[in-house]
PAZAVO-922983 format. One record per residue (C-alpha): residue in three letters; z, y, x. Coordinates in pm, 1 decimal, padded with zeros to 6 digits. Example, Ala and Ser with C-alpha at 12.3 -4.5 7.8 and 13.67 -1.06 7.14 Angstrom:
<sites>
@resn:ALA&up:00780.0&north:-00450.0&east:01230.0
@resn:SER&up:00714.0&north:-00106.0&east:01367.0
</sites>
This chain:
<sites>
@resn:MET&up:00000.0&north:00000.0&east:00000.0
@resn:ASN&up:00091.4&north:00243.5&east:00278.2
@resn:THR&up:-00232.5&north:00161.5&east:00452.5
@resn:ARG&up:-00434.4&north:00242.4&east:00140.4
@resn:LEU&up:-00248.0&north:00573.9&east:00105.8
@resn:ARG&up:-00320.3&north:00666.6&east:00467.3
@resn:ILE&up:-00688.9&north:00589.4&east:00419.0
@resn:ALA&up:-00703.3&north:00792.7&east:00097.9
@resn:SER&up:-00518.7&north:01081.4&east:00263.5
@resn:THR&up:-00753.0&north:01079.1&east:00560.6
@resn:PHE&up:-01055.8&north:01066.9&east:00334.0
@resn:GLY&up:-00920.0&north:01357.3&east:00125.5
@resn:ALA&up:-00860.2&north:01572.6&east:00434.6
@resn:ALA&up:-01210.2&north:01502.4&east:00558.7
@resn:LEU&up:-01350.5&north:01593.4&east:00220.3
@resn:VAL&up:-01160.1&north:01924.9&east:00217.8
@resn:ALA&up:-01278.8&north:01998.6&east:00573.1
@resn:ALA&up:-01634.8&north:01916.1&east:00478.7
@resn:THR&up:-01605.3&north:02146.2&east:00181.2
@resn:LEU&up:-01449.4&north:02436.5&east:00377.4
@resn:MET&up:-01646.6&north:02428.7&east:00701.2
@resn:PRO&up:-01988.3&north:02516.3&east:00555.3
@resn:THR&up:-01826.5&north:02803.8&east:00372.5
@resn:LEU&up:-01666.3&north:02937.2&east:00692.0
@resn:GLY&up:-01987.2&north:02882.0&east:00888.9
@resn:ALA&up:-02195.8&north:03065.4&east:00630.9
@resn:HIS&up:-01955.3&north:03358.4&east:00637.0
@resn:ALA&up:-01970.6&north:03378.4&east:01018.2
@resn:THR&up:-02344.8&north:03421.3&east:01019.2
@resn:SER&up:-02416.2&north:03564.3&east:00675.1
@resn:ALA&up:-02734.2&north:03762.3&east:00628.4
@resn:LEU&up:-02686.6&north:04118.4&east:00506.5
@resn:LYS&up:-02927.5&north:04361.1&east:00351.6
@resn:VAL&up:-02961.2&north:04672.8&east:00566.2
@resn:THR&up:-03133.0&north:05007.2&east:00530.3
@resn:SER&up:-03214.1&north:05194.6&east:00852.8
@resn:THR&up:-03264.3&north:05571.2&east:00871.3
@resn:VAL&up:-03390.7&north:05722.2&east:01197.4
@resn:ASN&up:-03382.8&north:06094.9&east:01264.1
@resn:PRO&up:-03729.2&north:06182.7&east:01406.3
@resn:THR&up:-03578.6&north:06473.3&east:01600.8
@resn:MET&up:-03301.4&north:06380.8&east:01840.5
@resn:THR&up:-03014.9&north:06614.7&east:01925.5
@resn:ALA&up:-02671.0&north:06566.8&east:02072.8
@resn:ALA&up:-02516.0&north:06681.8&east:01744.6
@resn:MET&up:-02706.2&north:06450.5&east:01507.9
@resn:PRO&up:-02699.8&north:06069.3&east:01477.7
@resn:VAL&up:-02990.5&north:05873.7&east:01620.1
@resn:LEU&up:-02974.2&north:05603.6&east:01353.7
@resn:ARG&up:-02779.3&north:05535.5&east:01033.4
@resn:LEU&up:-02733.7&north:05189.7&east:00879.5
@resn:HIS&up:-02632.6&north:05111.6&east:00520.1
@resn:PHE&up:-02526.8&north:04750.1&east:00451.4
@resn:SER&up:-02508.3&north:04551.5&east:00128.2
@resn:THR&up:-02144.2&north:04464.1&east:00202.2
@resn:PRO&up:-01871.4&north:04637.4&east:00405.2
@resn:GLU&up:-01918.1&north:04606.6&east:00780.9
@resn:LYS&up:-01739.4&north:04759.1&east:01079.4
@resn:ALA&up:-01900.7&north:04969.0&east:01351.5
@resn:SER&up:-01713.8&north:04763.0&east:01611.2
@resn:THR&up:-01923.9&north:04458.1&east:01520.8
@resn:MET&up:-02258.2&north:04626.5&east:01595.1
@resn:PRO&up:-02465.1&north:04522.1&east:01899.4
@resn:GLN&up:-02583.9&north:04774.6&east:02155.6
@resn:LEU&up:-02868.6&north:04982.9&east:02014.7
@resn:SER&up:-03195.3&north:04936.9&east:02203.7
@resn:VAL&up:-03347.9&north:05272.4&east:02304.5
@resn:ARG&up:-03633.2&north:05326.9&east:02552.1
@resn:PRO&up:-03629.1&north:05513.0&east:02783.9
@resn:GLY&up:-03269.8&north:05399.9&east:02829.3
@resn:LEU&up:-03013.2&north:05615.6&east:02650.5
@resn:ALA&up:-02641.2&north:05550.9&east:02605.2
@resn:THR&up:-02521.8&north:05548.1&east:02241.6
@resn:THR&up:-02211.2&north:05444.4&east:02051.6
@resn:TRP&up:-02150.5&north:05334.4&east:01693.2
@resn:GLN&up:-01933.8&north:05530.9&east:01449.1
@resn:GLN&up:-01793.8&north:05430.3&east:01109.5
@resn:ILE&up:-01892.2&north:05681.1&east:00839.5
@resn:GLY&up:-01816.3&north:05469.5&east:00532.0
@resn:PRO&up:-01719.7&north:05113.4&east:00432.4
@resn:ARG&up:-02085.2&north:05008.2&east:00432.5
@resn:ASP&up:-02226.5&north:05277.0&east:00662.5
@resn:VAL&up:-02235.7&north:05317.8&east:01038.7
@resn:GLN&up:-02428.2&north:05549.8&east:01267.4
@resn:ALA&up:-02533.0&north:05554.1&east:01632.0
@resn:VAL&up:-02474.8&north:05878.4&east:01822.0
@resn:VAL&up:-02586.7&north:05982.8&east:02168.1
@resn:THR&up:-02335.2&north:05967.5&east:02451.9
@resn:GLY&up:-02588.5&north:05989.5&east:02734.6
@resn:LYS&up:-02816.3&north:06270.1&east:02852.9
@resn:LEU&up:-03110.2&north:06356.5&east:02629.0
@resn:LEU&up:-03430.2&north:06453.8&east:02808.5
@resn:PRO&up:-03622.1&north:06735.8&east:02635.2
@resn:LEU&up:-03980.4&north:06668.1&east:02528.0
@resn:VAL&up:-03934.2&north:06292.4&east:02586.4
@resn:SER&up:-04036.6&north:06050.1&east:02312.5
@resn:TYR&up:-03778.4&north:05772.5&east:02265.7
@resn:THR&up:-03844.6&north:05436.1&east:02099.3
@resn:ILE&up:-03556.6&north:05307.1&east:01887.4
@resn:LYS&up:-03532.4&north:04944.8&east:01769.7
@resn:ALA&up:-03410.2&north:04995.6&east:01411.0
@resn:PRO&up:-03287.7&north:04673.7&east:01240.6
@resn:THR&up:-03457.4&north:04544.5&east:00926.3
@resn:ALA&up:-03263.0&north:04216.0&east:00914.2
@resn:VAL&up:-02903.6&north:04153.6&east:01020.5
@resn:ARG&up:-02666.3&north:03859.5&east:01041.4
@resn:CYS&up:-02297.6&north:03937.4&east:01068.4
@resn:GLY&up:-01969.8&north:03759.8&east:01125.4
@resn:THR&up:-01729.4&north:03830.4&east:01407.8
@resn:ARG&up:-02021.8&north:04018.3&east:01558.4
@resn:CYS&up:-02353.3&north:04132.8&east:01410.4
@resn:THR&up:-02697.3&north:04046.0&east:01539.7
@resn:PHE&up:-03017.9&north:04234.0&east:01463.9
@resn:THR&up:-03250.3&north:03945.3&east:01383.1
@resn:ARG&up:-03551.8&north:04161.6&east:01305.6
@resn:VAL&up:-03626.5&north:04519.0&east:01417.8
@resn:ARG&up:-03896.9&north:04780.8&east:01386.0
@resn:ALA&up:-03987.1&north:05028.8&east:01658.4
@resn:VAL&up:-03943.0&north:05391.5&east:01554.4
@resn:SER&up:-04024.0&north:05696.5&east:01768.3
@resn:ALA&up:-03804.5&north:06003.3&east:01792.8
@resn:SER&up:-03828.9&north:06300.2&east:02026.7
@resn:VAL&up:-03599.2&north:06568.2&east:02163.6
@resn:SER&up:-03701.5&north:06910.9&east:02043.5
@resn:THR&up:-03651.9&north:07221.3&east:02252.7
@resn:ASN&up:-03613.6&north:07585.8&east:02169.4
@resn:VAL&up:-03644.0&north:07913.2&east:02353.1
@resn:THR&up:-03274.2&north:07994.7&east:02311.1
@resn:TRP&up:-03174.9&north:07678.7&east:02499.1
@resn:GLU&up:-03426.7&north:07764.2&east:02771.3
@resn:GLU&up:-03281.0&north:08115.9&east:02790.4
@resn:GLN&up:-02929.0&north:07972.6&east:02808.6
@resn:LEU&up:-03019.4&north:07758.4&east:03109.6
@resn:LEU&up:-03211.0&north:08033.8&east:03289.5
@resn:ALA&up:-02928.3&north:08282.7&east:03235.1
@resn:THR&up:-02673.0&north:08027.2&east:03357.7
@resn:LEU&up:-02881.9&north:07986.7&east:03673.7
@resn:HIS&up:-02910.0&north:08369.2&east:03718.5
@resn:TYR&up:-03288.3&north:08376.2&east:03678.8
@resn:LEU&up:-03255.5&north:08620.9&east:03389.4
@resn:PRO&up:-03087.8&north:08962.2&east:03416.7
@resn:LEU&up:-02849.9&north:08846.5&east:03144.2
@resn:THR&up:-02523.9&north:08654.7&east:03123.2
@resn:PHE&up:-02476.2&north:08375.0&east:02869.8
@resn:THR&up:-02125.9&north:08325.3&east:02729.6
@resn:PRO&up:-02074.9&north:08013.1&east:02514.1
@resn:THR&up:-01884.2&north:08050.5&east:02190.8
@resn:SER&up:-01647.3&north:07774.0&east:02298.5
@resn:PRO&up:-01595.8&north:07600.7&east:02635.5
@resn:SER&up:-01804.7&north:07291.7&east:02697.8
@resn:SER&up:-01770.1&north:07007.8&east:02945.1
@resn:ASP&up:-02150.2&north:07001.3&east:02973.4
@resn:PRO&up:-02290.3&north:07343.7&east:03071.5
@resn:ALA&up:-02647.1&north:07214.5&east:03028.5
@resn:ALA&up:-02603.2&north:07112.3&east:02665.4
@resn:PRO&up:-02744.3&north:07351.8&east:02404.7
@resn:THR&up:-02464.7&north:07552.5&east:02249.3
@resn:SER&up:-02407.4&north:07871.3&east:02054.4
@resn:GLY&up:-02313.4&north:08181.2&east:02245.9
@resn:THR&up:-02400.8&north:08540.9&east:02327.4
@resn:PHE&up:-02624.9&north:08707.9&east:02584.2
@resn:SER&up:-02528.9&north:09033.0&east:02754.6
@resn:TRP&up:-02705.8&north:09236.9&east:03021.3
@resn:SER&up:-02584.4&north:09167.2&east:03372.3
@resn:TYR&up:-02742.7&north:09484.2&east:03513.4
@resn:THR&up:-02698.5&north:09790.0&east:03294.4
@resn:ASN&up:-02886.0&north:10021.7&east:03530.6
@resn:LEU&up:-03221.9&north:09849.4&east:03481.7
@resn:PRO&up:-03468.3&north:10068.5&east:03290.2
@resn:LEU&up:-03467.7&north:10054.3&east:02910.4
@resn:ARG&up:-03839.6&north:09968.3&east:02918.6
@resn:LEU&up:-03741.1&north:09630.9&east:03065.4
@resn:SER&up:-03443.2&north:09553.9&east:02842.1
@resn:SER&up:-03647.4&north:09647.9&east:02534.6
@resn:LEU&up:-03872.8&north:09348.4&east:02602.7
@resn:TRP&up:-03586.4&north:09100.8&east:02553.5
@resn:ARG&up:-03593.3&north:08900.8&east:02230.7
@resn:GLN&up:-03333.9&north:08625.7&east:02202.4
@resn:GLY&up:-03486.2&north:08304.8&east:02074.3
@resn:ALA&up:-03842.6&north:08431.4&east:02102.8
@resn:ALA&up:-04096.9&north:08389.6&east:02379.2
@resn:ASN&up:-04108.8&north:08702.4&east:02595.1
@resn:VAL&up:-04222.4&north:08807.4&east:02939.8
@resn:LEU&up:-03866.5&north:08805.4&east:03080.1
@resn:VAL&up:-03839.2&north:08433.2&east:03007.9
@resn:THR&up:-04189.6&north:08367.2&east:03144.5
@resn:GLY&up:-04113.1&north:08546.3&east:03470.6
@resn:ALA&up:-03773.1&north:08380.2&east:03507.7
@resn:LEU&up:-03924.0&north:08037.1&east:03449.3
@resn:MET&up:-04203.7&north:08099.6&east:03701.3
@resn:ASN&up:-03943.8&north:08202.7&east:03959.3
@resn:PHE&up:-03741.8&north:07888.3&east:03889.0
@resn:GLN&up:-04052.3&north:07668.3&east:03910.4
@resn:SER&up:-04146.7&north:07827.6&east:04240.6
@resn:ASN&up:-03801.7&north:07758.9&east:04386.4
@resn:GLN&up:-03824.0&north:07400.0&east:04261.3
@resn:GLN&up:-04173.7&north:07361.5&east:04412.1
@resn:LEU&up:-04324.8&north:07300.7&east:04068.3
@resn:PRO&up:-04650.9&north:07445.7&east:03931.5
@resn:THR&up:-04568.4&north:07805.9&east:03837.9
@resn:THR&up:-04711.3&north:07798.3&east:03487.2
@resn:GLY&up:-04428.1&north:07981.2&east:03313.9
@resn:VAL&up:-04429.0&north:07699.3&east:03056.2
@resn:ALA&up:-04140.5&north:07451.3&east:03030.3
@resn:ASP&up:-04297.0&north:07105.0&east:03042.0
@resn:THR&up:-04100.3&north:06780.5&east:03067.4
@resn:THR&up:-04067.2&north:06803.0&east:03446.5
@resn:THR&up:-03945.1&north:07162.4&east:03431.0
@resn:TRP&up:-03690.5&north:07080.5&east:03160.1
@resn:HIS&up:-03554.3&north:06795.0&east:03367.9
@resn:ALA&up:-03532.0&north:07026.5&east:03671.0
@resn:LEU&up:-03352.1&north:07293.3&east:03463.9
@resn:LEU&up:-03091.4&north:07049.6&east:03338.0
@resn:THR&up:-03037.2&north:06906.1&east:03685.5
@resn:ALA&up:-03007.0&north:07253.2&east:03839.3
@resn:VAL&up:-02741.4&north:07356.0&east:03585.8
@resn:GLU&up:-02547.6&north:07032.5&east:03636.2
@resn:GLN&up:-02553.3&north:07086.1&east:04013.5
@resn:ASN&up:-02499.2&north:07464.5&east:03991.4
@resn:GLN&up:-02821.4&north:07539.5&east:04180.9
@resn:VAL&up:-02838.5&north:07909.3&east:04094.0
@resn:ASP&up:-03114.4&north:08149.3&east:04198.4
@resn:PRO&up:-03064.8&north:08204.1&east:04573.4
@resn:THR&up:-03186.5&north:08566.2&east:04555.3
@resn:PRO&up:-03070.9&north:08857.0&east:04337.3
@resn:TYR&up:-03279.2&north:08960.9&east:04036.7
@resn:SER&up:-03554.5&north:09210.0&east:04127.9
@resn:TYR&up:-03786.2&north:09429.2&east:03923.2
@resn:VAL&up:-04069.5&north:09670.7&east:04008.0
@resn:ASP&up:-04135.9&north:09983.9&east:03802.6
@resn:VAL&up:-04463.0&north:10174.1&east:03862.0
@resn:SER&up:-04512.0&north:10515.8&east:03705.6
@resn:GLU&up:-04862.3&north:10663.2&east:03669.1
@resn:THR&up:-04717.2&north:11005.3&east:03601.4
@resn:LEU&up:-04818.7&north:11232.8&east:03889.9
@resn:PRO&up:-04709.5&north:11196.8&east:04158.0
@resn:GLN&up:-04740.1&north:10822.2&east:04105.5
@resn:THR&up:-04436.7&north:10628.3&east:04223.7
@resn:LEU&up:-04296.3&north:10277.3&east:04262.5
@resn:VAL&up:-03926.6&north:10201.6&east:04223.8
@resn:LEU&up:-03784.8&north:09865.5&east:04334.0
@resn:TYR&up:-03469.2&north:09744.7&east:04162.1
@resn:VAL&up:-03258.4&north:09474.0&east:04323.5
@resn:ALA&up:-02977.0&north:09354.4&east:04099.6
@resn:ASP&up:-02830.1&north:09671.2&east:03946.6
@resn:LYS&up:-02959.5&north:09925.9&east:04196.1
@resn:ALA&up:-03280.8&north:10117.1&east:04258.3
@resn:THR&up:-03303.9&north:10026.1&east:04626.3
@resn:PHE&up:-03645.3&north:10162.4&east:04724.2
@resn:HIS&up:-03883.5&north:10442.1&east:04620.6
@resn:THR&up:-04234.3&north:10516.3&east:04741.7
@resn:LEU&up:-04549.9&north:10703.7&east:04643.7
@resn:VAL&up:-04837.4&north:10479.5&east:04531.7
@resn:ASN&up:-05198.3&north:10495.4&east:04419.1
@resn:THR&up:-05307.6&north:10320.7&east:04098.3
@resn:GLY&up:-05657.1&north:10263.5&east:03956.8
@resn:ILE&up:-05914.6&north:10532.3&east:03895.8
@resn:SER&up:-06033.7&north:10605.4&east:03541.0
@resn:VAL&up:-06331.7&north:10367.9&east:03553.2
@resn:SER&up:-06118.0&north:10086.8&east:03699.7
@resn:PRO&up:-05762.0&north:10151.2&east:03582.7
@resn:THR&up:-05449.4&north:09953.0&east:03655.6
@resn:GLU&up:-05348.4&north:09750.0&east:03350.5
@resn:VAL&up:-05052.8&north:09906.9&east:03170.8
@resn:GLY&up:-04772.9&north:09670.4&east:03066.9
@resn:THR&up:-04522.6&north:09425.7&east:03216.7
@resn:TYR&up:-04645.5&north:09119.3&east:03403.3
@resn:PRO&up:-04498.3&north:08853.6&east:03636.0
@resn:VAL&up:-04611.1&north:08819.8&east:03996.5
@resn:TYR&up:-04817.3&north:08500.9&east:04010.9
@resn:LEU&up:-04968.5&north:08492.3&east:04362.0
@resn:ARG&up:-04863.8&north:08630.6&east:04700.8
@resn:TYR&up:-05006.4&north:08666.2&east:05050.5
@resn:VAL&up:-04868.8&north:08812.1&east:05369.8
@resn:SER&up:-05227.8&north:08905.7&east:05450.8
@resn:ALA&up:-05563.4&north:08827.1&east:05292.1
@resn:THR&up:-05917.4&north:08950.4&east:05237.8
@resn:MET&up:-05962.0&north:09135.4&east:04910.3
@resn:SER&up:-06313.0&north:09155.7&east:04771.2
@resn:GLY&up:-06484.8&north:09263.0&east:04452.7
@resn:THR&up:-06734.1&north:09502.1&east:04298.7
@resn:ASN&up:-06726.7&north:09879.8&east:04318.2
@resn:PRO&up:-06794.2&north:10093.8&east:04008.2
@resn:ASP&up:-07149.2&north:10162.0&east:04138.9
@resn:GLY&up:-07220.3&north:09787.4&east:04153.6
@resn:SER&up:-07193.6&north:09751.3&east:04529.3
@resn:HIS&up:-06974.9&north:09481.9&east:04682.4
@resn:TYR&up:-06667.0&north:09537.7&east:04898.0
@resn:SER&up:-06472.2&north:09300.9&east:05120.4
@resn:ASP&up:-06159.9&north:09431.0&east:05293.6
@resn:PRO&up:-06004.2&north:09185.1&east:05543.4
@resn:GLY&up:-05642.6&north:09194.2&east:05657.2
@resn:ILE&up:-05489.7&north:09357.9&east:05349.7
@resn:PRO&up:-05113.6&north:09313.3&east:05399.6
@resn:TRP&up:-04818.9&north:09228.5&east:05173.6
@resn:ILE&up:-05006.2&north:09131.3&east:04857.1
@resn:SER&up:-04837.3&north:09041.9&east:04525.6
@resn:TYR&up:-05082.2&north:08981.3&east:04238.1
@resn:PHE&up:-04934.9&north:09048.9&east:03894.0
@resn:HIS&up:-05229.6&north:09084.8&east:03651.9
@resn:GLY&up:-05578.7&north:08951.2&east:03716.1
@resn:GLY&up:-05700.4&north:09129.3&east:04027.4
@resn:ASP&up:-05427.5&north:09394.6&east:04011.4
@resn:ALA&up:-05176.2&north:09361.2&east:04293.9
@resn:LEU&up:-04910.1&north:09544.4&east:04486.6
@resn:HIS&up:-05020.1&north:09575.3&east:04848.6
@resn:GLY&up:-05043.6&north:09793.0&east:05154.7
@resn:PHE&up:-05352.5&north:10010.4&east:05202.7
@resn:LEU&up:-05428.4&north:10292.4&east:05439.1
@resn:ARG&up:-05498.3&north:10626.3&east:05270.4
@resn:SER&up:-05459.8&north:10982.4&east:05389.5
@resn:THR&up:-05248.7&north:11063.0&east:05083.3
@resn:TYR&up:-05057.5&north:10876.4&east:04812.8
@resn:GLY&up:-04936.1&north:10957.3&east:04465.1
@resn:TRP&up:-05255.8&north:10978.7&east:04257.9
@resn:PRO&up:-05530.5&north:10740.5&east:04128.1
@resn:GLN&up:-05750.7&north:10613.3&east:04411.5
@resn:SER&up:-05768.5&north:10232.7&east:04383.9
@resn:LEU&up:-05981.9&north:09993.9&east:04180.1
@resn:GLY&up:-05677.6&north:09873.4&east:03985.4
@resn:CYS&up:-05428.6&north:09775.3&east:04252.1
@resn:VAL&up:-05103.2&north:09953.7&east:04330.5
@resn:GLU&up:-05153.8&north:10075.1&east:04687.1
@resn:MET&up:-04880.0&north:10197.2&east:04918.1
@resn:PRO&up:-04833.2&north:10261.4&east:05291.4
@resn:TYR&up:-04811.1&north:09952.1&east:05508.4
@resn:ASN&up:-04443.1&north:09986.0&east:05596.4
@resn:ASP&up:-04348.2&north:10050.5&east:05234.0
@resn:ALA&up:-04544.7&north:09746.5&east:05116.9
@resn:LYS&up:-04368.9&north:09542.5&east:05383.9
@resn:ALA&up:-04030.7&north:09660.0&east:05252.4
@resn:VAL&up:-04117.9&north:09574.0&east:04891.5
@resn:TRP&up:-04285.8&north:09235.8&east:04950.2
@resn:PRO&up:-03972.0&north:09025.7&east:05022.8
@resn:HIS&up:-03834.6&north:09128.8&east:04682.7
@resn:THR&up:-04138.7&north:09025.1&east:04479.9
@resn:PRO&up:-04125.3&north:08645.1&east:04469.6
@resn:ILE&up:-04328.8&north:08455.7&east:04210.7
@resn:GLY&up:-04214.4&north:08557.5&east:03864.1
@resn:THR&up:-04094.5&north:08906.5&east:03957.2
@resn:LEU&up:-04177.5&north:09144.7&east:03672.7
@resn:VAL&up:-04391.8&north:09449.5&east:03743.7
@resn:THR&up:-04413.3&north:09725.0&east:03483.9
@resn:VAL&up:-04694.9&north:09981.8&east:03494.7
@resn:HIS&up:-04652.0&north:10274.3&east:03256.4
</sites>
């Protein structure tokens, strides 16, 4: 009798185990319905991906999100059935990222994405962020002050811009437009690109953005003080060089004659020579070629600051360039690196 009871008891326990184990196994790897939402524009403040499940699920059970190029993310719980992935790594501006968003999931102690779809998202940029970085690196004549302290000085943040050099002419400061493309930003970016040995396009491409972020992280500020050249066509015609907050140099100059005037406006220096041959066409159609012209800084088309020998200075005599005595041109040239703004008025 006892033997029959032991056999029945053993059989009953096995039956219970057989009944329970499939249930536990199914729960450990149960398939869940999931809805994935990917933000097509990536920012540090917005989630990369949000998941909504058919049943409650914890963020701690999620696998590592696959993002290419590689980008560190972490999962956050935003509701019983909702989690989101947020960026913890460094976003690269103008880079297109590929995110493996799940379309099928199995969950238990941990979740597995059993089927995914590739979704593209990119990091947008804006002029204000570009201005923030350039001001932080001292390439703009402005100071950027963030609204609140940040552990990452390269991250886009709200803040205010103020003029670092109050003695610069109003005609320069009037060109500043926060958040809008302007010649101050173009010149500052060209100067930065030149120092980084990048093409001096004045346009922030992917390589330039990466260099900007790296420079801010490593505190690689502009090695030279901000400079600006102001040329007045009011007789007698003059050039004033500003370095930082001071007018450090004055000289008489010659600008273009009436049939070949110097272009009025503000332009960045885009090409420089210690000495070069300058050639072109005279108003009468004849050709000229002048070798050995010293201390040349081109700022608009064929218009350049340079040295040129004349018997007098201070009135229109050139074919568009801003001419000055040799020694004066030599004094100005070191302060007109690529990107330096020249105003003719």
